[in-house]
N, C-alpha and C positions, 0 to 999 in steps of 0.2 A: 938269299931267302925267298922263294916265290911265294905268290899269292895263296897255291894251294895248301903251303904248311900253315895256314892262318885259319883258325875255327873261332866259332863263337864260343863264349865260356858258358859253360853251364852251373848249377846250383853246388855241384861236388868242388868245382874252383874256386868258392868263394874264399876260403883262408889264404891262396895263394894270391889271389886279387888284392885280398888285403895288406899280403906282406910285401908284394910290388907297391901298392899304394903308402906304405910307409915307407920304402924307400925314397918315392920321389917327393913325399913331405919333408925328408931328412936331407937330403940335396936341395932343397928350397929354404933350408934353415929353419923348417917348421915343424919340430917335434909334435909328439902328441899332447894334447890338453890334458887330457885324462888317461891315466896309466892302462884302463879298461877297454878304451875307444874302441879297438877291435873286437873284443868278446861282446860289446852291445852292438856294433853292427853288423856282426856276424849272421844273425838271424833274417834281419831286412836286406840285406844284400843276397844271401841264400833265396830268397822269397822273388826278387827280383830279376836275378839271374833262371830263377825258373822260368817266368812268364816270358816266353819267346817271343809273343805277339806284344808285349808291352813298347812303352818309349825309353826303354834303357836297354844298352847293349854293351857288351865288353868283348872284344877280340883279343884274342892270346895266340901268342906262340909258345911252344914248348922251347924250355933250355936247350941251347945245342950240345951241353956237355953234361948234366943232371938230370938222370932221370927222376921222372915224378914233378919236376920244379918247372914253372913257369918263365920264361925268359923277360917276355914283353908282354904288353898290353895295352892298348887303347879303347878308353870307354868314353861314351858319350851318351846324349838324352836328346829327346825331341821335344820340344815345348810348343804349345801354342800360343799364338798371339794373334790380335785380330791380323786379318788381311790386309796387305798393301799393294803398290803397284807392281813390286818386284817379287813378292811372294803371296798370291791371291789366296791362297790355302791357310794363311798364316802357321805354317810350320816352320821353325826354327831351328837348327839343330845346333849343339853346343858340344863339343870336345873338351874333356875336363882331366882327362888321365891318360897320360902317354909315357910310358915309362920302361925302360930298360934295364936288367940287372946289369951293373957295371960288366961284370966277368960274360956277359951276353952281347954285348956292344959289336957293332958296325959288322952285323951280320944280316942287314936288311931287316929286322924285325919290327922296328918301328915305322918304316916306309910300309911294310905288307899289312901290319895291324891296321895303321890308317887308312888306307886305302880300303880295306876290308868295311872299316866302319864308314868312311865316306860312301861306298857303294849301299852298306844299309840305309844312310840318310836318303840317296834318291830314291831305293825303293819305297820310301814313305812319303815321296813327293816333297821333301824338302829341296829348297832352292838357296837358302843360305846357310851357311854354318859359322859359329864362333869359336873363337879358342884365345887363351891367353899362352903367348908363346914366352920359353927362356932364351936368351941371346944364342945360348949353345944349340937350341932346337929350332931356332927361327929360320936357318937354310932348309933345314927339311920341309916346312912349312911352307916356304916359300917357291919350291922346288912343285909343289902340290898345287901351286894356285893362290894362296893365301896373299893377303896383303896388309899391309899396317894401316890401321887407321886411326885418325884422333878420336880418343874415347872419352866424354866426359862422365864415366861412369863414378858411381859414388855407390856404396853401402852403409846399411846399418844393420848392427846386429841386435837380434832381438832379445837374447839370454846374456 
């Protein structure tokens, strides 16, 4: 799959993006916490996908054998952090949703979509991009230049 077959997702892709997101969550052993999470997410996702100038983007590739279905996606956001010597503008990229449907794997979709997302980050002046990688996906990200870091990350769930 070449970079040319990848496109930026638009509002009409929202339901398919959520379908792929669910596949990713299930593959990580994280099913939905609410039965209707996709219905609750759909309006906001449509709005964000429609905003082509915003700080959120999803790049997609059509499923190679199922017309009207997406086979792969790569999603990311640009966050502002106070600038530092490595990133004076303070723009930090975060990749959080790369997934390929099981029957669409090994066609180059994840690489092509992720490369398109990285180009989108570059266009926005992002100099650092973070992601969490599964063991299965780590070789792809390593081949794109990502490196493992010791991360003292912590999280607080507010709800």
